Backbone as CSV, one residue per row, in Angstrom:
resi,resn,N_x,N_y,N_z,CA_x,CA_y,CA_z,C_x,C_y,C_z
1,UNK,-4.838,-25.290,-11.496,-3.518,-24.631,-11.514,-3.601,-23.274,-10.801
2,UNK,-2.671,-23.025,-9.934,-2.665,-21.781,-9.168,-2.388,-20.598,-10.076
3,UNK,-3.199,-19.568,-9.968,-3.025,-18.383,-10.797,-1.858,-17.540,-10.281
4,UNK,-1.265,-16.785,-11.202,-0.106,-15.962,-10.846,-0.436,-14.958,-9.740
5,UNK,-1.629,-14.356,-9.806,-1.945,-13.344,-8.798,-2.043,-13.951,-7.403
6,UNK,-2.477,-15.227,-7.315,-2.537,-15.891,-6.019,-1.123,-16.153,-5.487
7,UNK,-0.230,-16.542,-6.375,1.162,-16.783,-5.982,1.812,-15.482,-5.547
8,UNK,1.585,-14.402,-6.306,2.219,-13.122,-6.001,1.730,-12.534,-4.686
9,UNK,0.514,-12.897,-4.263,0.013,-12.470,-2.957,0.852,-13.080,-1.831
10,UNK,1.476,-14.232,-2.117,2.198,-14.964,-1.087,3.714,-14.703,-1.100
11,UNK,4.185,-13.919,-2.075,5.629,-13.779,-2.249,6.318,-13.128,-1.050
12,UNK,5.666,-12.127,-0.434,6.290,-11.469,0.721,6.491,-12.459,1.857
13,UNK,5.460,-13.275,2.122,5.573,-14.293,3.167,6.580,-15.368,2.774
14,UNK,6.667,-15.668,1.476,7.615,-16.655,0.977,9.050,-16.200,1.263
15,UNK,9.318,-14.916,1.000,10.654,-14.359,1.245,10.989,-14.392,2.734
16,UNK,9.978,-14.111,3.566,10.201,-14.047,5.005,10.214,-15.425,5.657
17,UNK,9.811,-16.470,4.899,9.795,-17.819,5.447,8.612,-18.077,6.354
18,UNK,7.505,-17.364,6.106,6.337,-17.477,6.971,5.257,-18.394,6.420
19,UNK,5.434,-18.917,5.226,4.404,-19.754,4.622,4.411,-21.159,5.221
20,UNK,3.238,-21.793,5.328,3.197,-23.203,5.720,3.956,-24.040,4.694
21,UNK,4.350,-25.243,5.082,5.187,-26.080,4.215,4.533,-26.364,2.869
22,UNK,3.231,-26.652,2.896,2.528,-26.975,1.653,2.501,-25.772,0.717
23,UNK,2.142,-24.594,1.271,2.080,-23.370,0.463,3.461,-22.978,-0.043
24,UNK,4.485,-23.176,0.787,5.860,-22.851,0.402,6.303,-23.708,-0.786
25,UNK,5.983,-24.997,-0.748,6.334,-25.899,-1.853,5.582,-25.533,-3.116
26,UNK,4.334,-25.108,-2.938,3.504,-24.713,-4.074,4.097,-23.500,-4.789
27,UNK,4.562,-22.511,-3.988,5.167,-21.307,-4.566,6.464,-21.657,-5.294
28,UNK,7.305,-22.496,-4.663,8.567,-22.892,-5.286,8.319,-23.574,-6.631
29,UNK,7.356,-24.477,-6.661,7.038,-25.211,-7.889,6.576,-24.267,-8.990
30,UNK,5.733,-23.294,-8.600,5.206,-22.340,-9.579,6.316,-21.452,-10.131
31,UNK,7.219,-21.015,-9.244,8.298,-20.106,-9.663,9.234,-20.740,-10.691
32,UNK,9.390,-22.064,-10.624,10.276,-22.749,-11.555,9.800,-22.616,-13.001
33,UNK,8.496,-22.453,-13.182,7.921,-22.458,-14.532,7.275,-21.135,-14.931
34,UNK,7.398,-20.107,-14.088,6.714,-18.847,-14.385,7.701,-17.676,-14.351
35,UNK,8.042,-17.164,-15.508,8.981,-16.037,-15.594,8.403,-14.775,-14.957
36,UNK,7.085,-14.560,-15.123,6.454,-13.349,-14.600,6.546,-13.306,-13.078
37,UNK,6.279,-14.426,-12.429,6.335,-14.468,-10.963,7.776,-14.411,-10.467
38,UNK,8.708,-14.978,-11.247,10.121,-14.868,-10.881,10.541,-13.402,-10.893
39,UNK,10.091,-12.676,-11.904,10.423,-11.257,-12.017,9.825,-10.474,-10.855
40,UNK,8.573,-10.797,-10.505,7.916,-10.118,-9.390,8.653,-10.399,-8.086
41,UNK,9.122,-11.635,-7.914,9.877,-12.017,-6.717,11.154,-11.188,-6.601
42,UNK,11.878,-11.044,-7.721,13.122,-10.274,-7.706,12.857,-8.807,-7.400
43,UNK,11.719,-8.262,-7.906,11.386,-6.865,-7.657,11.116,-6.643,-6.169
44,UNK,10.400,-7.589,-5.552,10.106,-7.456,-4.132,11.394,-7.546,-3.311
45,UNK,12.281,-8.498,-3.682,13.552,-8.629,-2.974,14.359,-7.337,-3.090
46,UNK,14.381,-6.771,-4.298,15.108,-5.518,-4.526,14.495,-4.385,-3.719
47,UNK,13.160,-4.384,-3.665,12.395,-3.380,-2.931,12.768,-3.390,-1.452
48,UNK,12.862,-4.595,-0.877,13.158,-4.732,0.544,14.647,-4.572,0.860
49,UNK,15.496,-4.850,-0.124,16.937,-4.809,0.126,17.429,-3.400,0.419
50,UNK,16.642,-2.393,0.031,17.022,-1.004,0.298,17.218,-0.792,1.795
51,UNK,16.413,-1.503,2.591,16.487,-1.350,4.043,17.802,-1.860,4.610
52,UNK,18.451,-2.773,3.871,19.659,-3.416,4.378,20.951,-2.726,3.951
53,UNK,20.842,-1.625,3.206,22.039,-0.926,2.743,22.751,-0.287,3.935
54,UNK,24.055,-0.502,4.015,24.823,0.048,5.129,25.326,1.457,4.851
55,UNK,25.508,1.763,3.541,26.061,3.070,3.191,25.181,3.712,2.152
56,UNK,24.979,5.010,2.276,24.189,5.759,1.294,24.937,7.038,0.958
57,UNK,24.835,7.453,-0.253,25.497,8.684,-0.690,24.908,9.872,0.047
58,UNK,25.749,10.810,0.465,25.276,11.996,1.164,24.599,12.927,0.169
59,UNK,23.331,13.292,0.400,22.610,14.120,-0.564,23.078,15.567,-0.537
60,UNK,22.777,16.270,-1.610,23.081,17.694,-1.652,22.173,18.418,-0.660
61,UNK,22.544,19.662,-0.304,21.762,20.427,0.671,20.335,20.632,0.188
62,UNK,20.160,20.902,-1.101,18.829,21.150,-1.644,17.963,19.907,-1.580
63,UNK,18.525,18.765,-1.989,17.757,17.520,-1.962,17.413,17.136,-0.535
64,UNK,18.375,17.290,0.365,18.127,16.943,1.758,17.029,17.808,2.350
65,UNK,17.036,19.114,2.042,16.023,20.030,2.561,14.646,19.659,2.046
66,UNK,14.568,19.371,0.732,13.282,18.981,0.135,12.745,17.716,0.769
67,UNK,13.625,16.742,0.978,13.166,15.481,1.560,12.692,15.669,2.996
68,UNK,13.456,16.472,3.766,13.082,16.691,5.159,11.720,17.361,5.265
69,UNK,11.425,18.268,4.333,10.106,18.906,4.323,9.016,17.881,4.048
70,UNK,9.264,17.013,3.045,8.285,15.978,2.716,8.074,15.033,3.892
71,UNK,9.178,14.608,4.533,9.095,13.665,5.641,8.355,14.291,6.822
72,UNK,8.615,15.576,7.090,7.947,16.265,8.190,6.442,16.335,7.951
73,UNK,6.074,16.608,6.691,4.659,16.677,6.336,3.993,15.319,6.492
74,UNK,4.715,14.264,6.066,4.185,12.901,6.167,3.958,12.523,7.623
75,UNK,4.915,12.863,8.498,4.789,12.551,9.924,3.609,13.304,10.533
76,UNK,3.434,14.569,10.129,2.341,15.389,10.651,0.986,14.828,10.263
77,UNK,0.898,14.295,9.022,-0.380,13.778,8.523,-0.698,12.381,9.027
78,UNK,0.311,11.676,9.520,0.115,10.284,9.948,-0.243,10.240,11.425
79,UNK,-1.178,9.397,11.752,-1.561,9.192,13.140,-1.402,7.733,13.482
80,UNK,-0.859,7.427,14.658,-0.634,6.020,15.024,-1.935,5.264,15.192
81,UNK,-1.924,3.979,14.816,-3.085,3.114,14.977,-2.837,2.173,16.153
82,UNK,-3.827,2.075,17.036,-3.719,1.140,18.147,-4.559,-0.076,17.801
83,UNK,-3.903,-1.141,17.344,-4.595,-2.349,16.918,-4.000,-3.534,17.636
84,UNK,-4.838,-4.336,18.274,-4.362,-5.505,18.998,-4.180,-6.657,18.043
85,UNK,-3.039,-6.677,17.401,-2.745,-7.718,16.426,-1.578,-8.558,16.915
86,UNK,-1.340,-9.642,16.197,-0.192,-10.448,16.501,1.071,-9.647,16.208
87,UNK,2.124,-9.785,17.026,3.357,-8.987,16.838,3.904,-9.073,15.441
88,UNK,3.862,-10.263,14.829,4.436,-10.423,13.491,3.680,-9.580,12.488
89,UNK,2.349,-9.484,12.646,1.540,-8.698,11.718,1.924,-7.225,11.811
90,UNK,2.137,-6.707,13.067,2.531,-5.315,13.255,3.884,-5.050,12.616
91,UNK,4.789,-6.028,12.761,6.129,-5.873,12.193,6.065,-5.776,10.687
92,UNK,5.203,-6.559,10.065,5.100,-6.524,8.601,4.548,-5.194,8.133
93,UNK,3.570,-4.643,8.866,3.020,-3.342,8.490,4.092,-2.278,8.580
94,UNK,4.921,-2.350,9.640,6.015,-1.389,9.785,7.004,-1.524,8.656
95,UNK,7.309,-2.777,8.276,8.273,-3.010,7.211,7.795,-2.398,5.906
96,UNK,6.488,-2.523,5.623,5.939,-1.977,4.381,6.105,-0.466,4.338
97,UNK,5.771,0.209,5.467,5.906,1.668,5.524,7.366,2.072,5.416
98,UNK,8.234,1.343,6.145,9.660,1.660,6.115,10.233,1.489,4.724
99,UNK,9.811,0.436,4.023,10.314,0.198,2.675,9.877,1.303,1.732
100,UNK,8.628,1.773,1.888,8.132,2.853,1.032,8.938,4.125,1.258
101,UNK,9.223,4.445,2.541,10.019,5.629,2.858,11.423,5.477,2.306
102,UNK,11.977,4.259,2.395,13.333,4.021,1.905,13.434,4.255,0.415
103,UNK,12.391,3.887,-0.321,12.406,4.117,-1.772,12.434,5.613,-2.067
104,UNK,11.655,6.385,-1.285,11.643,7.839,-1.495,13.020,8.420,-1.199
105,UNK,13.646,7.952,-0.103,14.987,8.428,0.252,15.973,8.112,-0.863
106,UNK,15.927,6.870,-1.337,16.852,6.433,-2.378,16.701,7.271,-3.636
107,UNK,15.444,7.545,-3.990,15.200,8.320,-5.206,15.768,9.730,-5.077
108,UNK,15.634,10.335,-3.873,16.181,11.669,-3.665,17.701,11.661,-3.746
109,UNK,18.320,10.623,-3.201,19.775,10.593,-3.145,20.406,10.410,-4.514
110,UNK,19.770,9.600,-5.349,20.396,9.249,-6.616,19.761,9.930,-7.834
111,UNK,18.674,10.679,-7.628,18.038,11.368,-8.756,18.631,12.740,-8.972
112,UNK,19.849,12.819,-9.474,20.539,14.104,-9.597,20.162,14.861,-10.869
113,UNK,19.569,14.189,-11.820,19.310,14.842,-13.104,17.816,14.930,-13.357
114,UNK,17.139,15.704,-12.524,15.698,15.931,-12.643,14.962,14.600,-12.714
115,UNK,15.127,13.769,-11.679,14.570,12.413,-11.637,13.054,12.426,-11.509
116,UNK,12.481,11.256,-11.770,11.032,11.111,-11.710,10.487,11.455,-10.331
117,UNK,11.153,10.988,-9.266,10.635,11.228,-7.925,10.639,12.696,-7.563
118,UNK,11.638,13.465,-8.077,11.689,14.897,-7.797,10.514,15.598,-8.445
119,UNK,10.189,15.182,-9.676,9.054,15.784,-10.374,7.757,15.496,-9.634
120,UNK,7.612,14.243,-9.159,6.386,13.880,-8.450,6.277,14.649,-7.149
121,UNK,7.385,14.746,-6.410,7.368,15.431,-5.125,6.960,16.894,-5.283
122,UNK,7.372,17.538,-6.346,7.006,18.931,-6.587,5.521,19.083,-6.901
123,UNK,4.892,17.989,-7.334,3.443,17.949,-7.550,2.946,19.045,-8.490
124,UNK,3.657,19.310,-9.556,3.223,20.306,-10.524,2.271,19.663,-11.527
125,UNK,1.472,20.473,-12.128,0.470,19.958,-13.055,1.080,19.170,-14.198
126,UNK,2.263,19.583,-14.673,2.857,18.877,-15.813,3.296,17.462,-15.468
127,UNK,3.339,17.142,-14.163,3.749,15.800,-13.749,2.590,14.815,-13.691
128,UNK,1.371,15.290,-13.857,0.208,14.422,-13.675,0.237,13.213,-14.597
129,UNK,0.517,13.428,-15.874,0.530,12.325,-16.824,1.606,11.306,-16.480
130,UNK,2.707,11.795,-15.941,3.793,10.895,-15.553,3.364,10.004,-14.385
131,UNK,2.654,10.596,-13.422,2.157,9.824,-12.284,1.143,8.792,-12.746
132,UNK,0.232,9.212,-13.606,-0.783,8.291,-14.117,-0.145,7.127,-14.871
133,UNK,0.918,7.427,-15.607,1.628,6.368,-16.334,2.303,5.401,-15.367
134,UNK,2.901,5.937,-14.303,3.563,5.088,-13.316,2.574,4.184,-12.593
135,UNK,1.337,4.632,-12.443,0.316,3.808,-11.794,-0.012,2.567,-12.618
136,UNK,0.337,2.597,-13.909,0.094,1.454,-14.790,1.378,0.680,-15.076
137,UNK,2.468,1.039,-14.401,3.750,0.388,-14.640,3.719,-1.085,-14.247
138,UNK,4.489,-1.913,-14.947,4.530,-3.350,-14.645,5.187,-3.655,-13.303
139,UNK,5.996,-2.734,-12.809,6.699,-2.934,-11.548,5.805,-2.549,-10.373
140,UNK,5.601,-3.486,-9.438,4.770,-3.210,-8.268,5.374,-2.106,-7.414
141,UNK,6.696,-2.098,-7.274,7.344,-1.081,-6.443,7.145,0.321,-7.020
142,UNK,7.167,0.437,-8.356,6.944,1.751,-8.976,5.492,2.181,-8.829
143,UNK,4.573,1.224,-8.868,3.164,1.560,-8.678,2.933,2.046,-7.241
144,UNK,3.589,1.408,-6.276,3.476,1.847,-4.882,4.020,3.264,-4.729
145,UNK,5.152,3.541,-5.370,5.755,4.872,-5.305,4.818,5.919,-5.895
146,UNK,4.202,5.597,-7.029,3.273,6.532,-7.667,2.040,6.758,-6.798
147,UNK,1.511,5.692,-6.219,0.334,5.800,-5.350,0.644,6.690,-4.148
148,UNK,1.792,6.465,-3.522,2.170,7.241,-2.345,2.273,8.724,-2.651
149,UNK,2.863,9.061,-3.786,3.079,10.468,-4.132,1.883,11.118,-4.807
150,UNK,0.835,10.338,-5.080,-0.392,10.921,-5.627,-1.044,11.854,-4.611
151,UNK,-0.682,11.728,-3.335,-1.205,12.620,-2.300,-0.852,14.082,-2.562
152,UNK,0.197,14.304,-3.327,0.647,15.671,-3.558,-0.311,16.461,-4.447
153,UNK,-1.227,15.785,-5.099,-2.168,16.476,-5.978,-3.381,16.963,-5.181
154,UNK,-4.118,17.902,-5.762,-5.225,18.523,-5.045,-6.430,17.604,-4.966
155,UNK,-7.350,17.912,-4.060,-8.546,17.102,-3.862,-9.485,17.169,-5.070
156,UNK,-9.318,18.148,-5.916,-10.193,18.299,-7.080,-9.681,17.550,-8.306
157,UNK,-8.558,16.871,-8.177,-7.981,16.174,-9.317,-8.640,14.812,-9.475
158,UNK,-9.773,14.774,-10.183,-10.579,13.566,-10.288,-9.874,12.453,-11.050
159,UNK,-8.991,12.813,-11.982,-8.272,11.781,-12.734,-7.342,10.977,-11.823
160,UNK,-6.683,11.677,-10.922,-5.804,10.992,-9.971,-6.633,10.104,-9.045
161,UNK,-7.752,10.634,-8.567,-8.622,9.872,-7.664,-9.147,8.612,-8.343
162,UNK,-9.598,8.752,-9.585,-10.113,7.595,-10.318,-9.023,6.557,-10.559
163,UNK,-7.803,7.021,-10.806,-6.692,6.093,-11.017,-6.372,5.333,-9.733
164,UNK,-6.452,6.015,-8.585,-6.204,5.361,-7.300,-7.289,4.327,-6.996
165,UNK,-8.525,4.672,-7.304,-9.631,3.731,-7.089,-9.441,2.500,-7.964
166,UNK,-8.979,2.720,-9.183,-8.700,1.603,-10.087,-7.651,0.674,-9.497
167,UNK,-6.596,1.240,-8.897,-5.558,0.421,-8.259,-6.137,-0.331,-7.058
168,UNK,-7.015,0.322,-6.299,-7.615,-0.288,-5.114,-8.402,-1.544,-5.468
169,UNK,-9.100,-1.512,-6.594,-9.959,-2.634,-6.970,-9.256,-3.688,-7.827
170,UNK,-8.376,-3.255,-8.702,-7.911,-4.172,-9.739,-6.423,-4.509,-9.718
171,UNK,-5.628,-3.863,-8.852,-4.202,-4.192,-8.844,-4.009,-5.603,-8.289
172,UNK,-3.176,-6.386,-8.948,-2.951,-7.778,-8.543,-2.094,-7.887,-7.291
173,UNK,-1.392,-6.803,-6.940,-0.488,-6.816,-5.791,-1.174,-6.219,-4.570
174,UNK,-1.234,-6.972,-3.474,-1.926,-6.523,-2.266,-1.281,-5.273,-1.666
175,UNK,0.043,-5.157,-1.762,0.726,-3.980,-1.216,0.342,-2.706,-1.969
176,UNK,0.114,-2.828,-3.276,-0.325,-1.664,-4.057,-1.748,-1.289,-3.659
177,UNK,-2.613,-2.283,-3.491,-3.993,-2.007,-3.074,-4.007,-1.360,-1.687
178,UNK,-3.139,-1.835,-0.818,-3.039,-1.266,0.526,-2.603,0.195,0.469
179,UNK,-1.598,0.487,-0.340,-1.113,1.866,-0.488,-2.196,2.761,-1.086
180,UNK,-2.962,2.220,-2.033,-4.039,2.999,-2.653,-5.110,3.360,-1.627
181,UNK,-5.459,2.408,-0.772,-6.457,2.673,0.271,-5.968,3.766,1.213
182,UNK,-4.704,3.707,1.608,-4.132,4.702,2.515,-4.149,6.098,1.886
183,UNK,-3.764,6.166,0.617,-3.710,7.460,-0.064,-5.103,8.037,-0.278
184,UNK,-6.076,7.183,-0.565,-7.452,7.654,-0.785,-8.045,8.286,0.469
185,UNK,-7.475,8.005,1.628,-7.982,8.600,2.863,-7.960,10.125,2.782
186,UNK,-6.977,10.674,2.099,-6.861,12.131,1.966,-8.064,12.710,1.236
187,UNK,-8.664,11.911,0.361,-9.771,12.389,-0.458,-11.120,11.876,0.052
188,UNK,-11.184,11.477,1.324,-12.392,10.836,1.853,-13.599,11.763,1.961
189,UNK,-13.414,13.057,1.762,-14.558,13.976,1.778,-15.412,13.816,0.526
190,UNK,-14.854,13.190,-0.506,-15.588,12.996,-1.762,-16.425,11.719,-1.685
191,UNK,-17.642,11.791,-2.144,-18.553,10.652,-2.088,-18.055,9.478,-2.907
192,UNK,-17.439,9.767,-4.056,-16.928,8.698,-4.915,-15.868,7.869,-4.195
193,UNK,-15.083,8.523,-3.356,-14.041,7.824,-2.596,-14.655,6.999,-1.475
194,UNK,-15.616,7.570,-0.746,-16.270,6.838,0.342,-16.993,5.608,-0.198
195,UNK,-17.648,5.769,-1.347,-18.337,4.635,-1.972,-17.341,3.540,-2.355
196,UNK,-16.195,3.962,-2.890,-15.179,2.997,-3.323,-14.600,2.234,-2.134
197,UNK,-14.297,2.938,-1.053,-13.748,2.295,0.138,-14.745,1.299,0.730
198,UNK,-16.014,1.668,0.712,-17.062,0.792,1.239,-17.207,-0.465,0.389
199,UNK,-17.228,-0.287,-0.921,-17.355,-1.434,-1.820,-16.124,-2.337,-1.728
200,UNK,-14.952,-1.729,-1.582,-13.715,-2.505,-1.487,-13.727,-3.401,-0.248
201,UNK,-14.322,-2.918,0.848,-14.398,-3.720,2.062,-15.182,-5.011,1.810
202,UNK,-16.186,-4.926,0.973,-17.023,-6.091,0.680,-16.318,-7.074,-0.250
203,UNK,-15.510,-6.561,-1.181,-14.915,-7.416,-2.208,-13.489,-7.867,-1.897
204,UNK,-12.779,-7.134,-1.027,-11.375,-7.440,-0.750,-11.228,-8.752,0.030
205,UNK,-10.245,-9.567,-0.359,-10.005,-10.861,0.287,-8.718,-10.885,1.112
206,UNK,-7.817,-9.951,0.867,-6.540,-9.925,1.595,-6.737,-9.321,2.979
207,UNK,-6.278,-10.007,4.021,-6.522,-9.582,5.403,-5.885,-8.227,5.727
208,UNK,-4.671,-7.994,5.247,-3.993,-6.729,5.542,-4.747,-5.543,4.944
209,UNK,-5.246,-5.717,3.727,-6.013,-4.640,3.083,-7.352,-4.473,3.782
210,UNK,-7.973,-5.573,4.192,-9.236,-5.495,4.928,-9.072,-4.668,6.199
211,UNK,-8.001,-4.924,6.940,-7.751,-4.201,8.191,-7.603,-2.704,7.929
212,UNK,-6.876,-2.347,6.871,-6.696,-0.932,6.545,-8.033,-0.280,6.188
213,UNK,-8.847,-0.981,5.400,-10.159,-0.445,5.006,-11.060,-0.267,6.225
214,UNK,-11.043,-1.230,7.127,-11.853,-1.140,8.353,-11.417,0.068,9.174
215,UNK,-10.112,0.242,9.322,-9.586,1.378,10.080,-10.004,2.707,9.430
216,UNK,-9.856,2.791,8.107,-10.193,4.029,7.393,-11.673,4.362,7.537
217,UNK,-12.537,3.366,7.306,-13.976,3.598,7.371,-14.415,4.000,8.775
218,UNK,-13.738,3.447,9.790,-14.040,3.867,11.150,-13.560,5.283,11.410
219,UNK,-12.389,5.617,10.884,-11.803,6.942,11.087,-12.650,8.041,10.452
220,UNK,-13.197,7.768,9.260,-13.989,8.790,8.551,-15.471,8.724,8.930
221,UNK,-15.788,7.851,9.905,-17.153,7.735,10.423,-18.169,7.400,9.333
222,UNK,-17.827,6.420,8.505,-18.724,5.975,7.447,-19.662,4.904,8.028
223,UNK,-20.866,5.340,8.445,-21.794,4.450,9.134,-22.379,3.370,8.221
224,UNK,-22.272,3.558,6.926,-22.743,2.513,6.010,-21.883,1.254,6.108
225,UNK,-20.735,1.387,6.762,-19.841,0.240,6.903,-20.258,-0.687,8.043
226,UNK,-21.231,-0.270,8.854,-21.630,-1.076,10.013,-22.127,-2.454,9.594
227,UNK,-23.038,-2.502,8.615,-23.610,-3.793,8.211,-22.579,-4.743,7.623
228,UNK,-21.740,-4.291,6.666,-20.731,-5.223,6.146,-19.728,-5.668,7.208
229,UNK,-19.410,-4.789,8.164,-18.502,-5.179,9.243,-19.148,-6.244,10.126
230,UNK,-20.427,-6.050,10.446,-21.139,-7.032,11.270,-21.223,-8.384,10.552
231,UNK,-21.397,-8.327,9.235,-21.450,-9.565,8.458,-20.106,-10.287,8.502
232,UNK,-19.012,-9.536,8.427,-17.679,-10.127,8.504,-17.433,-10.761,9.876
233,UNK,-18.013,-10.155,10.913,-17.846,-10.697,12.266,-18.474,-12.083,12.400
234,UNK,-19.582,-12.291,11.697,-20.284,-13.576,11.796,-19.766,-14.607,10.798
235,UNK,-18.875,-14.176,9.917,-18.319,-15.086,8.912,-17.191,-15.904,9.536
236,UNK,-17.317,-17.213,9.520,-16.319,-18.090,10.126,-14.964,-18.001,9.427
237,UNK,-14.954,-17.574,8.175,-13.709,-17.493,7.423,-12.912,-16.220,7.725
238,UNK,-13.530,-15.273,8.417,-12.826,-14.034,8.759,-11.796,-14.314,9.857
239,UNK,-10.506,-14.002,9.627,-9.461,-14.239,10.634,-9.754,-13.485,11.933
240,UNK,-9.293,-14.023,13.041,-9.574,-13.426,14.347,-8.990,-12.020,14.476
241,UNK,-7.782,-11.806,13.911,-7.179,-10.483,14.050,-7.927,-9.430,13.227
242,UNK,-8.613,-9.875,12.166,-9.463,-8.946,11.411,-10.710,-8.624,12.235
243,UNK,-11.258,-9.633,12.894,-12.436,-9.413,13.742,-12.108,-8.453,14.883
244,UNK,-10.890,-8.532,15.412,-10.470,-7.610,16.463,-10.523,-6.165,15.977
245,UNK,-10.020,-5.951,14.759,-10.043,-4.597,14.185,-11.475,-4.125,13.974
246,UNK,-12.349,-5.025,13.541,-13.764,-4.675,13.338,-14.401,-4.247,14.664
247,UNK,-14.165,-5.022,15.719,-14.752,-4.713,17.022,-14.287,-3.353,17.540
248,UNK,-13.006,-3.041,17.308,-12.471,-1.750,17.741,-13.194,-0.601,17.028
249,UNK,-13.377,-0.738,15.717,-13.943,0.361,14.930,-15.463,0.403,14.944
250,UNK,-16.121,-0.726,15.169,-17.572,-0.733,15.267,-18.036,0.099,16.452
251,UNK,-17.310,0.036,17.543,-17.683,0.800,18.726,-17.662,2.309,18.452
252,UNK,-16.847,2.719,17.485,-16.789,4.142,17.128,-17.887,4.546,16.160
253,UNK,-18.471,3.555,15.478,-19.501,3.842,14.480,-20.915,3.739,15.039
254,UNK,-21.092,2.896,16.025,-22.446,2.669,16.581,-22.907,3.845,17.445
């Protein structure tokens, strides 16, 4: 019997109509009898539907200013990745980032009464417990939001770092694990983070998360990643587009 976490890994592709016929039928059959996966499916649909909204409430001057500052900082910290992948794969990565930004925008627009997202964005010490609680929330979209905004905390906040590492290894949702890997990049000067990213590369099975880990390890010049990357290159089960990413980053490590 297919486990729920395996089905939930396929839900994004199921919504987009990208699954093979056999896998698509398998997901449909499972959803008929699984309330938990049905709920996860609805959360993902709701998560993505934000992008399709035609009208949004005009934010107050203060909220708009705060958001613009956050967005400017995010753009400054982000660097484009040049990866020779299939066009559809690039589009999905863009959609994930766009959806995450859309959630932040939505929270700013509608959080008029000291909302959770405003507290997280301010990154004050009293918000730490709230962020940690959100990282354990049953909703995948809320966990992604918490992971993304964990960047606002300082590099010395070991509790936040440990919580992100926990999401990287044990979260059942691949998008949450992907977001955790991206956020941990900020803390890559710490040995505990570098060790976690390296170990995750060996244990991770999702191709999108593997690609992100390979990119990160190459970016931070973690030479211990050379051997596991070379092993993945010789593994027949490693997808070709993952091997492409490995070849790009191995040249920077050797």
